[in-house]
mmCIF file of the N, C-alpha and C atoms, coordinates in Angstrom:
data_MODEL
# 
_entry.id   MODEL 
# 
loop_
_atom_site.group_PDB 
_atom_site.id 
_atom_site.type_symbol 
_atom_site.label_atom_id 
_atom_site.label_alt_id 
_atom_site.label_comp_id 
_atom_site.label_asym_id 
_atom_site.label_entity_id 
_atom_site.label_seq_id 
_atom_site.pdbx_PDB_ins_code 
_atom_site.Cartn_x 
_atom_site.Cartn_y 
_atom_site.Cartn_z 
_atom_site.occupancy 
_atom_site.B_iso_or_equiv 
_atom_site.pdbx_formal_charge 
_atom_site.auth_seq_id 
_atom_site.auth_comp_id 
_atom_site.auth_asym_id 
_atom_site.auth_atom_id 
_atom_site.pdbx_PDB_model_num 
ATOM 1   N N  . MET A 1 1  ? -111.263 33.070 65.929 1.00 0.00 ? 1  MET A N  1 
ATOM 2   C CA . MET A 1 1  ? -109.999 32.378 65.764 1.00 0.00 ? 1  MET A CA 1 
ATOM 3   C C  . MET A 1 1  ? -109.937 31.115 66.615 1.00 0.00 ? 1  MET A C  1 
ATOM 4   N N  . SER A 1 2  ? -110.999 30.803 67.332 1.00 0.00 ? 2  SER A N  1 
ATOM 5   C CA . SER A 1 2  ? -110.974 29.620 68.189 1.00 0.00 ? 2  SER A CA 1 
ATOM 6   C C  . SER A 1 2  ? -111.154 28.323 67.404 1.00 0.00 ? 2  SER A C  1 
ATOM 7   N N  . LEU A 1 3  ? -111.396 28.409 66.103 1.00 0.00 ? 3  LEU A N  1 
ATOM 8   C CA . LEU A 1 3  ? -111.689 27.211 65.316 1.00 0.00 ? 3  LEU A CA 1 
ATOM 9   C C  . LEU A 1 3  ? -110.443 26.494 64.807 1.00 0.00 ? 3  LEU A C  1 
ATOM 10  N N  . THR A 1 4  ? -109.283 27.121 64.877 1.00 0.00 ? 4  THR A N  1 
ATOM 11  C CA . THR A 1 4  ? -108.071 26.505 64.350 1.00 0.00 ? 4  THR A CA 1 
ATOM 12  C C  . THR A 1 4  ? -107.035 26.346 65.460 1.00 0.00 ? 4  THR A C  1 
ATOM 13  N N  . GLY A 1 5  ? -106.070 25.477 65.257 1.00 0.00 ? 5  GLY A N  1 
ATOM 14  C CA . GLY A 1 5  ? -104.984 25.295 66.217 1.00 0.00 ? 5  GLY A CA 1 
ATOM 15  C C  . GLY A 1 5  ? -105.311 24.283 67.290 1.00 0.00 ? 5  GLY A C  1 
ATOM 16  N N  . GLU A 1 6  ? -104.358 24.116 68.182 1.00 0.00 ? 6  GLU A N  1 
ATOM 17  C CA . GLU A 1 6  ? -104.504 23.186 69.297 1.00 0.00 ? 6  GLU A CA 1 
ATOM 18  C C  . GLU A 1 6  ? -105.206 23.884 70.461 1.00 0.00 ? 6  GLU A C  1 
ATOM 19  N N  . GLU A 1 7  ? -105.870 23.124 71.311 1.00 0.00 ? 7  GLU A N  1 
ATOM 20  C CA . GLU A 1 7  ? -106.532 23.665 72.485 1.00 0.00 ? 7  GLU A CA 1 
ATOM 21  C C  . GLU A 1 7  ? -105.503 24.382 73.360 1.00 0.00 ? 7  GLU A C  1 
ATOM 22  N N  . GLY A 1 8  ? -105.745 25.643 73.649 1.00 0.00 ? 8  GLY A N  1 
ATOM 23  C CA . GLY A 1 8  ? -104.844 26.427 74.477 1.00 0.00 ? 8  GLY A CA 1 
ATOM 24  C C  . GLY A 1 8  ? -103.651 27.000 73.728 1.00 0.00 ? 8  GLY A C  1 
ATOM 25  N N  . GLY A 1 9  ? -103.510 26.653 72.450 1.00 0.00 ? 9  GLY A N  1 
ATOM 26  C CA . GLY A 1 9  ? -102.385 27.136 71.658 1.00 0.00 ? 9  GLY A CA 1 
ATOM 27  C C  . GLY A 1 9  ? -102.777 28.295 70.769 1.00 0.00 ? 9  GLY A C  1 
ATOM 28  N N  . LYS A 1 10 ? -101.847 28.702 69.943 1.00 0.00 ? 10 LYS A N  1 
ATOM 29  C CA . LYS A 1 10 ? -102.088 29.796 69.007 1.00 0.00 ? 10 LYS A CA 1 
ATOM 30  C C  . LYS A 1 10 ? -102.915 29.305 67.819 1.00 0.00 ? 10 LYS A C  1 
ATOM 31  N N  . PRO A 1 11 ? -103.682 30.208 67.184 1.00 0.00 ? 11 PRO A N  1 
ATOM 32  C CA . PRO A 1 11 ? -104.387 29.837 65.959 1.00 0.00 ? 11 PRO A CA 1 
ATOM 33  C C  . PRO A 1 11 ? -103.389 29.507 64.857 1.00 0.00 ? 11 PRO A C  1 
ATOM 34  N N  . VAL A 1 12 ? -103.778 28.656 63.934 1.00 0.00 ? 12 VAL A N  1 
ATOM 35  C CA . VAL A 1 12 ? -102.909 28.286 62.812 1.00 0.00 ? 12 VAL A CA 1 
ATOM 36  C C  . VAL A 1 12 ? -103.618 28.635 61.505 1.00 0.00 ? 12 VAL A C  1 
ATOM 37  N N  . ARG A 1 13 ? -102.821 28.795 60.476 1.00 0.00 ? 13 ARG A N  1 
ATOM 38  C CA . ARG A 1 13 ? -103.372 29.074 59.151 1.00 0.00 ? 13 ARG A CA 1 
ATOM 39  C C  . ARG A 1 13 ? -103.835 27.780 58.498 1.00 0.00 ? 13 ARG A C  1 
ATOM 40  N N  . ALA A 1 14 ? -104.853 27.909 57.677 1.00 0.00 ? 14 ALA A N  1 
ATOM 41  C CA . ALA A 1 14 ? -105.331 26.746 56.919 1.00 0.00 ? 14 ALA A CA 1 
ATOM 42  C C  . ALA A 1 14 ? -104.338 26.423 55.806 1.00 0.00 ? 14 ALA A C  1 
ATOM 43  N N  . GLY A 1 15 ? -104.322 25.186 55.375 1.00 0.00 ? 15 GLY A N  1 
ATOM 44  C CA . GLY A 1 15 ? -103.399 24.768 54.326 1.00 0.00 ? 15 GLY A CA 1 
ATOM 45  C C  . GLY A 1 15 ? -103.761 25.285 52.943 1.00 0.00 ? 15 GLY A C  1 
ATOM 46  N N  . ILE A 1 16 ? -105.015 25.696 52.766 1.00 0.00 ? 16 ILE A N  1 
ATOM 47  C CA . ILE A 1 16 ? -105.452 26.246 51.483 1.00 0.00 ? 16 ILE A CA 1 
ATOM 48  C C  . ILE A 1 16 ? -106.029 27.636 51.708 1.00 0.00 ? 16 ILE A C  1 
ATOM 49  N N  . HIS A 1 17 ? -106.199 28.399 50.649 1.00 0.00 ? 17 HIS A N  1 
ATOM 50  C CA . HIS A 1 17 ? -106.741 29.749 50.761 1.00 0.00 ? 17 HIS A CA 1 
ATOM 51  C C  . HIS A 1 17 ? -108.259 29.662 50.819 1.00 0.00 ? 17 HIS A C  1 
ATOM 52  N N  . LEU A 1 18 ? -108.815 29.603 52.018 1.00 0.00 ? 18 LEU A N  1 
ATOM 53  C CA . LEU A 1 18 ? -110.244 29.369 52.207 1.00 0.00 ? 18 LEU A CA 1 
ATOM 54  C C  . LEU A 1 18 ? -111.176 30.468 51.707 1.00 0.00 ? 18 LEU A C  1 
ATOM 55  N N  . PRO A 1 19 ? -110.822 31.753 51.770 1.00 0.00 ? 19 PRO A N  1 
ATOM 56  C CA . PRO A 1 19 ? -111.799 32.744 51.298 1.00 0.00 ? 19 PRO A CA 1 
ATOM 57  C C  . PRO A 1 19 ? -112.133 32.631 49.817 1.00 0.00 ? 19 PRO A C  1 
ATOM 58  N N  . ILE A 1 20 ? -111.299 31.993 49.024 1.00 0.00 ? 20 ILE A N  1 
ATOM 59  C CA . ILE A 1 20 ? -111.540 31.906 47.589 1.00 0.00 ? 20 ILE A CA 1 
ATOM 60  C C  . ILE A 1 20 ? -112.251 30.603 47.197 1.00 0.00 ? 20 ILE A C  1 
ATOM 61  N N  . SER A 1 21 ? -111.987 29.511 47.874 1.00 0.00 ? 21 SER A N  1 
ATOM 62  C CA . SER A 1 21 ? -112.510 28.200 47.462 1.00 0.00 ? 21 SER A CA 1 
ATOM 63  C C  . SER A 1 21 ? -114.031 28.091 47.416 1.00 0.00 ? 21 SER A C  1 
ATOM 64  N N  . PRO A 1 22 ? -114.780 28.473 48.467 1.00 0.00 ? 22 PRO A N  1 
ATOM 65  C CA . PRO A 1 22 ? -116.248 28.341 48.387 1.00 0.00 ? 22 PRO A CA 1 
ATOM 66  C C  . PRO A 1 22 ? -116.876 29.180 47.284 1.00 0.00 ? 22 PRO A C  1 
ATOM 67  N N  . PRO A 1 23 ? -116.469 30.451 47.111 1.00 0.00 ? 23 PRO A N  1 
ATOM 68  C CA . PRO A 1 23 ? -117.065 31.198 45.997 1.00 0.00 ? 23 PRO A CA 1 
ATOM 69  C C  . PRO A 1 23 ? -116.726 30.593 44.633 1.00 0.00 ? 23 PRO A C  1 
ATOM 70  N N  . GLU A 1 24 ? -115.544 30.004 44.498 1.00 0.00 ? 24 GLU A N  1 
ATOM 71  C CA . GLU A 1 24 ? -115.193 29.346 43.233 1.00 0.00 ? 24 GLU A CA 1 
ATOM 72  C C  . GLU A 1 24 ? -116.136 28.194 42.950 1.00 0.00 ? 24 GLU A C  1 
ATOM 73  N N  . CYS A 1 25 ? -116.422 27.386 43.958 1.00 0.00 ? 25 CYS A N  1 
ATOM 74  C CA . CYS A 1 25 ? -117.327 26.248 43.773 1.00 0.00 ? 25 CYS A CA 1 
ATOM 75  C C  . CYS A 1 25 ? -118.737 26.718 43.432 1.00 0.00 ? 25 CYS A C  1 
ATOM 76  N N  . LEU A 1 26 ? -119.201 27.765 44.126 1.00 0.00 ? 26 LEU A N  1 
ATOM 77  C CA . LEU A 1 26 ? -120.530 28.290 43.837 1.00 0.00 ? 26 LEU A CA 1 
ATOM 78  C C  . LEU A 1 26 ? -120.584 28.879 42.431 1.00 0.00 ? 26 LEU A C  1 
ATOM 79  N N  . ALA A 1 27 ? -119.557 29.635 42.058 1.00 0.00 ? 27 ALA A N  1 
ATOM 80  C CA . ALA A 1 27 ? -119.532 30.241 40.722 1.00 0.00 ? 27 ALA A CA 1 
ATOM 81  C C  . ALA A 1 27 ? -119.521 29.164 39.639 1.00 0.00 ? 27 ALA A C  1 
ATOM 82  N N  . GLN A 1 28 ? -118.805 28.073 39.887 1.00 0.00 ? 28 GLN A N  1 
ATOM 83  C CA . GLN A 1 28 ? -118.774 26.982 38.916 1.00 0.00 ? 28 GLN A CA 1 
ATOM 84  C C  . GLN A 1 28 ? -120.171 26.389 38.736 1.00 0.00 ? 28 GLN A C  1 
ATOM 85  N N  . SER A 1 29 ? -120.881 26.179 39.829 1.00 0.00 ? 29 SER A N  1 
ATOM 86  C CA . SER A 1 29 ? -122.238 25.635 39.751 1.00 0.00 ? 29 SER A CA 1 
ATOM 87  C C  . SER A 1 29 ? -123.176 26.586 39.010 1.00 0.00 ? 29 SER A C  1 
ATOM 88  N N  . VAL A 1 30 ? -123.036 27.881 39.297 1.00 0.00 ? 30 VAL A N  1 
ATOM 89  C CA . VAL A 1 30 ? -123.886 28.866 38.649 1.00 0.00 ? 30 VAL A CA 1 
ATOM 90  C C  . VAL A 1 30 ? -123.581 28.947 37.155 1.00 0.00 ? 30 VAL A C  1 
ATOM 91  N N  . CYS A 1 31 ? -122.308 28.817 36.795 1.00 0.00 ? 31 CYS A N  1 
ATOM 92  C CA . CYS A 1 31 ? -121.937 28.817 35.368 1.00 0.00 ? 31 CYS A CA 1 
ATOM 93  C C  . CYS A 1 31 ? -122.582 27.648 34.643 1.00 0.00 ? 31 CYS A C  1 
ATOM 94  N N  . PHE A 1 32 ? -122.571 26.484 35.268 1.00 0.00 ? 32 PHE A N  1 
ATOM 95  C CA . PHE A 1 32 ? -123.197 25.321 34.640 1.00 0.00 ? 32 PHE A CA 1 
ATOM 96  C C  . PHE A 1 32 ? -124.712 25.522 34.503 1.00 0.00 ? 32 PHE A C  1 
ATOM 97  N N  . ALA A 1 33 ? -125.328 26.127 35.516 1.00 0.00 ? 33 ALA A N  1 
ATOM 98  C CA . ALA A 1 33 ? -126.758 26.413 35.437 1.00 0.00 ? 33 ALA A CA 1 
ATOM 99  C C  . ALA A 1 33 ? -127.033 27.418 34.316 1.00 0.00 ? 33 ALA A C  1 
ATOM 100 N N  . GLY A 1 34 ? -126.151 28.418 34.172 1.00 0.00 ? 34 GLY A N  1 
ATOM 101 C CA . GLY A 1 34 ? -126.301 29.391 33.093 1.00 0.00 ? 34 GLY A CA 1 
ATOM 102 C C  . GLY A 1 34 ? -126.155 28.756 31.731 1.00 0.00 ? 34 GLY A C  1 
ATOM 103 N N  . LEU A 1 35 ? -125.213 27.830 31.582 1.00 0.00 ? 35 LEU A N  1 
ATOM 104 C CA . LEU A 1 35 ? -125.045 27.116 30.309 1.00 0.00 ? 35 LEU A CA 1 
ATOM 105 C C  . LEU A 1 35 ? -126.276 26.269 29.990 1.00 0.00 ? 35 LEU A C  1 
ATOM 106 N N  . ALA A 1 36 ? -126.852 25.650 31.027 1.00 0.00 ? 36 ALA A N  1 
ATOM 107 C CA . ALA A 1 36 ? -128.072 24.858 30.808 1.00 0.00 ? 36 ALA A CA 1 
ATOM 108 C C  . ALA A 1 36 ? -129.217 25.760 30.344 1.00 0.00 ? 36 ALA A C  1 
ATOM 109 N N  . LYS A 1 37 ? -129.293 26.968 30.908 1.00 0.00 ? 37 LYS A N  1 
ATOM 110 C CA . LYS A 1 37 ? -130.347 27.902 30.483 1.00 0.00 ? 37 LYS A CA 1 
ATOM 111 C C  . LYS A 1 37 ? -130.124 28.345 29.044 1.00 0.00 ? 37 LYS A C  1 
ATOM 112 N N  . VAL A 1 38 ? -128.868 28.601 28.675 1.00 0.00 ? 38 VAL A N  1 
ATOM 113 C CA . VAL A 1 38 ? -128.572 29.000 27.296 1.00 0.00 ? 38 VAL A CA 1 
ATOM 114 C C  . VAL A 1 38 ? -128.967 27.888 26.337 1.00 0.00 ? 38 VAL A C  1 
ATOM 115 N N  . ASN A 1 39 ? -128.640 26.657 26.673 1.00 0.00 ? 39 ASN A N  1 
ATOM 116 C CA . ASN A 1 39 ? -128.997 25.523 25.813 1.00 0.00 ? 39 ASN A CA 1 
ATOM 117 C C  . ASN A 1 39 ? -130.508 25.340 25.701 1.00 0.00 ? 39 ASN A C  1 
ATOM 118 N N  . ALA A 1 40 ? -131.227 25.618 26.803 1.00 0.00 ? 40 ALA A N  1 
ATOM 119 C CA . ALA A 1 40 ? -132.669 25.397 26.796 1.00 0.00 ? 40 ALA A CA 1 
ATOM 120 C C  . ALA A 1 40 ? -133.446 26.545 26.166 1.00 0.00 ? 40 ALA A C  1 
ATOM 121 N N  . THR A 1 41 ? -133.013 27.794 26.427 1.00 0.00 ? 41 THR A N  1 
ATOM 122 C CA . THR A 1 41 ? -133.808 28.936 25.991 1.00 0.00 ? 41 THR A CA 1 
ATOM 123 C C  . THR A 1 41 ? -133.109 29.842 24.981 1.00 0.00 ? 41 THR A C  1 
ATOM 124 N N  . GLY A 1 42 ? -131.792 29.726 24.881 1.00 0.00 ? 42 GLY A N  1 
ATOM 125 C CA . GLY A 1 42 ? -131.042 30.608 24.000 1.00 0.00 ? 42 GLY A CA 1 
ATOM 126 C C  . GLY A 1 42 ? -130.722 31.956 24.628 1.00 0.00 ? 42 GLY A C  1 
ATOM 127 N N  . GLU A 1 43 ? -131.155 32.185 25.861 1.00 0.00 ? 43 GLU A N  1 
ATOM 128 C CA . GLU A 1 43 ? -130.900 33.444 26.558 1.00 0.00 ? 43 GLU A CA 1 
ATOM 129 C C  . GLU A 1 43 ? -129.754 33.286 27.552 1.00 0.00 ? 43 GLU A C  1 
ATOM 130 N N  . GLY A 1 44 ? -128.974 34.341 27.693 1.00 0.00 ? 44 GLY A N  1 
ATOM 131 C CA . GLY A 1 44 ? -127.890 34.346 28.672 1.00 0.00 ? 44 GLY A CA 1 
ATOM 132 C C  . GLY A 1 44 ? -128.388 34.768 30.047 1.00 0.00 ? 44 GLY A C  1 
ATOM 133 N N  . SER A 1 45 ? -127.489 34.760 31.001 1.00 0.00 ? 45 SER A N  1 
ATOM 134 C CA . SER A 1 45 ? -127.844 35.129 32.375 1.00 0.00 ? 45 SER A CA 1 
ATOM 135 C C  . SER A 1 45 ? -126.751 35.984 32.981 1.00 0.00 ? 45 SER A C  1 
ATOM 136 N N  . TYR A 1 46 ? -127.117 36.765 33.986 1.00 0.00 ? 46 TYR A N  1 
ATOM 137 C CA . TYR A 1 46 ? -126.168 37.525 34.782 1.00 0.00 ? 46 TYR A CA 1 
ATOM 138 C C  . TYR A 1 46 ? -126.179 36.910 36.172 1.00 0.00 ? 46 TYR A C  1 
ATOM 139 N N  . PHE A 1 47 ? -124.997 36.686 36.740 1.00 0.00 ? 47 PHE A N  1 
ATOM 140 C CA . PHE A 1 47 ? -124.957 36.192 38.107 1.00 0.00 ? 47 PHE A CA 1 
ATOM 141 C C  . PHE A 1 47 ? -123.857 36.897 38.874 1.00 0.00 ? 47 PHE A C  1 
ATOM 142 N N  . ASP A 1 48 ? -124.055 36.976 40.179 1.00 0.00 ? 48 ASP A N  1 
ATOM 143 C CA . ASP A 1 48 ? -123.139 37.659 41.081 1.00 0.00 ? 48 ASP A CA 1 
ATOM 144 C C  . ASP A 1 48 ? -122.899 36.739 42.274 1.00 0.00 ? 48 ASP A C  1 
ATOM 145 N N  . VAL A 1 49 ? -121.648 36.472 42.596 1.00 0.00 ? 49 VAL A N  1 
ATOM 146 C CA . VAL A 1 49 ? -121.308 35.603 43.712 1.00 0.00 ? 49 VAL A CA 1 
ATOM 147 C C  . VAL A 1 49 ? -120.693 36.452 44.819 1.00 0.00 ? 49 VAL A C  1 
ATOM 148 N N  . SER A 1 50 ? -121.306 36.452 45.982 1.00 0.00 ? 50 SER A N  1 
ATOM 149 C CA . SER A 1 50 ? -120.824 37.221 47.123 1.00 0.00 ? 50 SER A CA 1 
ATOM 150 C C  . SER A 1 50 ? -119.843 36.380 47.937 1.00 0.00 ? 50 SER A C  1 
ATOM 151 N N  . MET A 1 51 ? -118.606 36.836 48.029 1.00 0.00 ? 51 MET A N  1 
ATOM 152 C CA . MET A 1 51 ? -117.602 36.109 48.814 1.00 0.00 ? 51 MET A CA 1 
ATOM 153 C C  . MET A 1 51 ? -117.973 36.091 50.293 1.00 0.00 ? 51 MET A C  1 
ATOM 154 N N  . MET A 1 52 ? -118.532 37.195 50.798 1.00 0.00 ? 52 MET A N  1 
ATOM 155 C CA . MET A 1 52 ? -118.914 37.249 52.216 1.00 0.00 ? 52 MET A CA 1 
ATOM 156 C C  . MET A 1 52 ? -120.010 36.235 52.521 1.00 0.00 ? 52 MET A C  1 
ATOM 157 N N  . ASP A 1 53 ? -121.023 36.141 51.661 1.00 0.00 ? 53 ASP A N  1 
ATOM 158 C CA . ASP A 1 53 ? -122.095 35.175 51.881 1.00 0.00 ? 53 ASP A CA 1 
ATOM 159 C C  . ASP A 1 53 ? -121.560 33.751 51.902 1.00 0.00 ? 53 ASP A C  1 
ATOM 160 N N  . CYS A 1 54 ? -120.618 33.456 51.011 1.00 0.00 ? 54 CYS A N  1 
ATOM 161 C CA . CYS A 1 54 ? -120.039 32.116 50.971 1.00 0.00 ? 54 CYS A CA 1 
ATOM 162 C C  . CYS A 1 54 ? -119.263 31.807 52.248 1.00 0.00 ? 54 CYS A C  1 
ATOM 163 N N  . GLN A 1 55 ? -118.514 32.787 52.762 1.00 0.00 ? 55 GLN A N  1 
ATOM 164 C CA . GLN A 1 55 ? -117.762 32.578 53.988 1.00 0.00 ? 55 GLN A CA 1 
ATOM 165 C C  . GLN A 1 55 ? -118.688 32.362 55.183 1.00 0.00 ? 55 GLN A C  1 
ATOM 166 N N  . ILE A 1 56 ? -119.746 33.145 55.259 1.00 0.00 ? 56 ILE A N  1 
ATOM 167 C CA . ILE A 1 56 ? -120.690 32.999 56.360 1.00 0.00 ? 56 ILE A CA 1 
ATOM 168 C C  . ILE A 1 56 ? -121.378 31.637 56.299 1.00 0.00 ? 56 ILE A C  1 
ATOM 169 N N  . SER A 1 57 ? -121.692 31.173 55.091 1.00 0.00 ? 57 SER A N  1 
ATOM 170 C CA . SER A 1 57 ? -122.356 29.879 54.959 1.00 0.00 ? 57 SER A CA 1 
ATOM 171 C C  . SER A 1 57 ? -121.466 28.732 55.429 1.00 0.00 ? 57 SER A C  1 
ATOM 172 N N  . MET A 1 58 ? -120.158 28.923 55.411 1.00 0.00 ? 58 MET A N  1 
ATOM 173 C CA . MET A 1 58 ? -119.247 27.873 55.885 1.00 0.00 ? 58 MET A CA 1 
ATOM 174 C C  . MET A 1 58 ? -119.247 27.756 57.412 1.00 0.00 ? 58 MET A C  1 
ATOM 175 N N  . LEU A 1 59 ? -119.789 28.738 58.112 1.00 0.00 ? 59 LEU A N  1 
ATOM 176 C CA . LEU A 1 59 ? -119.769 28.732 59.571 1.00 0.00 ? 59 LEU A CA 1 
ATOM 177 C C  . LEU A 1 59 ? -121.103 28.334 60.195 1.00 0.00 ? 59 LEU A C  1 
ATOM 178 N N  . THR A 1 60 ? -122.020 27.783 59.404 1.00 0.00 ? 60 THR A N  1 
ATOM 179 C CA . THR A 1 60 ? -123.342 27.458 59.938 1.00 0.00 ? 60 THR A CA 1 
ATOM 180 C C  . THR A 1 60 ? -123.274 26.388 61.029 1.00 0.00 ? 60 THR A C  1 
ATOM 181 N N  . TYR A 1 61 ? -122.419 25.388 60.880 1.00 0.00 ? 61 TYR A N  1 
ATOM 182 C CA . TYR A 1 61 ? -122.317 24.341 61.908 1.00 0.00 ? 61 TYR A CA 1 
ATOM 183 C C  . TYR A 1 61 ? -121.794 24.930 63.212 1.00 0.00 ? 61 TYR A C  1 
ATOM 184 N N  . GLN A 1 62 ? -120.750 25.768 63.135 1.00 0.00 ? 62 GLN A N  1 
ATOM 185 C CA . GLN A 1 62 ? -120.185 26.368 64.331 1.00 0.00 ? 62 GLN A CA 1 
ATOM 186 C C  . GLN A 1 62 ? -121.179 27.322 64.986 1.00 0.00 ? 62 GLN A C  1 
ATOM 187 N N  . ALA A 1 63 ? -121.954 28.052 64.180 1.00 0.00 ? 63 ALA A N  1 
ATOM 188 C CA . ALA A 1 63 ? -122.964 28.952 64.726 1.00 0.00 ? 63 ALA A CA 1 
ATOM 189 C C  . ALA A 1 63 ? -124.052 28.162 65.452 1.00 0.00 ? 63 ALA A C  1 
ATOM 190 N N  . ALA A 1 64 ? -124.494 27.067 64.867 1.00 0.00 ? 64 ALA A N  1 
ATOM 191 C CA . ALA A 1 64 ? -125.515 26.237 65.505 1.00 0.00 ? 64 ALA A CA 1 
ATOM 192 C C  . ALA A 1 64 ? -124.992 25.650 66.816 1.00 0.00 ? 64 ALA A C  1 
ATOM 193 N N  . TYR A 1 65 ? -123.741 25.227 66.834 1.00 0.00 ? 65 TYR A N  1 
ATOM 194 C CA . TYR A 1 65 ? -123.140 24.692 68.060 1.00 0.00 ? 65 TYR A CA 1 
ATOM 195 C C  . TYR A 1 65 ? -123.164 25.746 69.157 1.00 0.00 ? 65 TYR A C  1 
ATOM 196 N N  . TYR A 1 66 ? -122.772 26.975 68.817 1.00 0.00 ? 66 TYR A N  1 
ATOM 197 C CA . TYR A 1 66 ? -122.765 28.060 69.798 1.00 0.00 ? 66 TYR A CA 1 
ATOM 198 C C  . TYR A 1 66 ? -124.175 28.399 70.270 1.00 0.00 ? 66 TYR A C  1 
ATOM 199 N N  . LEU A 1 67 ? -125.120 28.482 69.348 1.00 0.00 ? 67 LEU A N  1 
ATOM 200 C CA . LEU A 1 67 ? -126.489 28.848 69.712 1.00 0.00 ? 67 LEU A CA 1 
ATOM 201 C C  . LEU A 1 67 ? -127.172 27.781 70.553 1.00 0.00 ? 67 LEU A C  1 
ATOM 202 N N  . MET A 1 68 ? -126.824 26.512 70.340 1.00 0.00 ? 68 MET A N  1 
ATOM 203 C CA . MET A 1 68 ? -127.456 25.427 71.095 1.00 0.00 ? 68 MET A CA 1 
ATOM 204 C C  . MET A 1 68 ? -126.798 25.204 72.457 1.00 0.00 ? 68 MET A C  1 
ATOM 205 N N  . SER A 1 69 ? -125.462 25.368 72.526 1.00 0.00 ? 69 SER A N  1 
ATOM 206 C CA . SER A 1 69 ? -124.752 25.052 73.768 1.00 0.00 ? 69 SER A CA 1 
ATOM 207 C C  . SER A 1 69 ? -124.308 26.276 74.556 1.00 0.00 ? 69 SER A C  1 
ATOM 208 N N  . GLY A 1 70 ? -124.154 27.410 73.882 1.00 0.00 ? 70 GLY A N  1 
ATOM 209 C CA . GLY A 1 70 ? -123.651 28.601 74.548 1.00 0.00 ? 70 GLY A CA 1 
ATOM 210 C C  . GLY A 1 70 ? -122.135 28.626 74.669 1.00 0.00 ? 70 GLY A C  1 
ATOM 211 N N  . GLU A 1 71 ? -121.465 27.576 74.197 1.00 0.00 ? 71 GLU A N  1 
ATOM 212 C CA . GLU A 1 71 ? -120.002 27.504 74.246 1.00 0.00 ? 71 GLU A CA 1 
ATOM 213 C C  . GLU A 1 71 ? -119.416 27.975 72.929 1.00 0.00 ? 71 GLU A C  1 
ATOM 214 N N  . VAL A 1 72 ? -118.279 28.665 73.027 1.00 0.00 ? 72 VAL A N  1 
ATOM 215 C CA . VAL A 1 72 ? -117.592 29.113 71.817 1.00 0.00 ? 72 VAL A CA 1 
ATOM 216 C C  . VAL A 1 72 ? -116.934 27.902 71.179 1.00 0.00 ? 72 VAL A C  1 
ATOM 217 N N  . PRO A 1 73 ? -117.207 27.598 69.899 1.00 0.00 ? 73 PRO A N  1 
ATOM 218 C CA . PRO A 1 73 ? -116.594 26.443 69.251 1.00 0.00 ? 73 PRO A CA 1 
ATOM 219 C C  . PRO A 1 73 ? -115.082 26.608 69.158 1.00 0.00 ? 73 PRO A C  1 
ATOM 220 N N  . GLY A 1 74 ? -114.387 25.518 69.315 1.00 0.00 ? 74 GLY A N  1 
ATOM 221 C CA . GLY A 1 74 ? -112.935 25.558 69.225 1.00 0.00 ? 74 GLY A CA 1 
ATOM 222 C C  . GLY A 1 74 ? -112.392 24.347 68.509 1.00 0.00 ? 74 GLY A C  1 
ATOM 223 N N  . ALA A 1 75 ? -111.090 24.316 68.338 1.00 0.00 ? 75 ALA A N  1 
ATOM 224 C CA . ALA A 1 75 ? -110.441 23.234 67.601 1.00 0.00 ? 75 ALA A CA 1 
ATOM 225 C C  . ALA A 1 75 ? -110.606 21.895 68.308 1.00 0.00 ? 75 ALA A C  1 
ATOM 226 N N  . ALA A 1 76 ? -110.692 21.883 69.638 1.00 0.00 ? 76 ALA A N  1 
ATOM 227 C CA . ALA A 1 76 ? -110.801 20.621 70.379 1.00 0.00 ? 76 ALA A CA 1 
ATOM 228 C C  . ALA A 1 76 ? -112.250 20.209 70.623 1.00 0.00 ? 76 ALA A C  1 
ATOM 229 N N  . ARG A 1 77 ? -113.191 20.991 70.181 1.00 0.00 ? 77 ARG A N  1 
ATOM 230 C CA . ARG A 1 77 ? -114.603 20.675 70.368 1.00 0.00 ? 77 ARG A CA 1 
ATOM 231 C C  . ARG A 1 77 ? -115.047 19.620 69.359 1.00 0.00 ? 77 ARG A C  1 
ATOM 232 N N  . PRO A 1 78 ? -116.180 18.963 69.602 1.00 0.00 ? 78 PRO A N  1 
ATOM 233 C CA . PRO A 1 78 ? -116.657 17.942 68.647 1.00 0.00 ? 78 PRO A CA 1 
ATOM 234 C C  . PRO A 1 78 ? -116.892 18.512 67.247 1.00 0.00 ? 78 PRO A C  1 
ATOM 235 N N  . ARG A 1 79 ? -116.600 17.713 66.248 1.00 0.00 ? 79 ARG A N  1 
ATOM 236 C CA . ARG A 1 79 ? -116.795 18.127 64.860 1.00 0.00 ? 79 ARG A CA 1 
ATOM 237 C C  . ARG A 1 79 ? -117.580 17.068 64.099 1.00 0.00 ? 79 ARG A C  1 
ATOM 238 N N  . VAL A 1 80 ? -118.164 17.481 63.001 1.00 0.00 ? 80 VAL A N  1 
ATOM 239 C CA . VAL A 1 80 ? -118.900 16.538 62.159 1.00 0.00 ? 80 VAL A CA 1 
ATOM 240 C C  . VAL A 1 80 ? -117.936 15.659 61.387 1.00 0.00 ? 80 VAL A C  1 
ATOM 241 N N  . THR A 1 81 ? -116.776 16.201 61.000 1.00 0.00 ? 81 THR A N  1 
ATOM 242 C CA . THR A 1 81 ? -115.869 15.509 60.106 1.00 0.00 ? 81 THR A CA 1 
ATOM 243 C C  . THR A 1 81 ? -114.989 14.465 60.764 1.00 0.00 ? 81 THR A C  1 
ATOM 244 N N  . GLY A 1 82 ? -115.041 14.340 62.072 1.00 0.00 ? 82 GLY A N  1 
ATOM 245 C CA . GLY A 1 82 ? -114.229 13.328 62.740 1.00 0.00 ? 82 GLY A CA 1 
ATOM 246 C C  . GLY A 1 82 ? -113.117 13.935 63.563 1.00 0.00 ? 82 GLY A C  1 
ATOM 247 N N  . PRO A 1 83 ? -112.156 13.113 63.970 1.00 0.00 ? 83 PRO A N  1 
ATOM 248 C CA . PRO A 1 83 ? -111.099 13.585 64.876 1.00 0.00 ? 83 PRO A CA 1 
ATOM 249 C C  . PRO A 1 83 ? -110.166 14.582 64.244 1.00 0.00 ? 83 PRO A C  1 
# 
């Protein structure tokens, strides 16, 4: 919970429903890949999108920060996206 909110303050909720957005984007990409396969080969595909895997993949930058510095990432810590 150290990734949201002000330094020293309470955590805050995100403005959008984050657990659903990444799997939706991945599922959309996989659907397009499946359609391309159908057009190319005439065969369908089965795909499975793991919500947990998508959520974990969103934390790779914060995990790398912790593993390299030993500090717990927080809202006031440096970010890739800017201030």
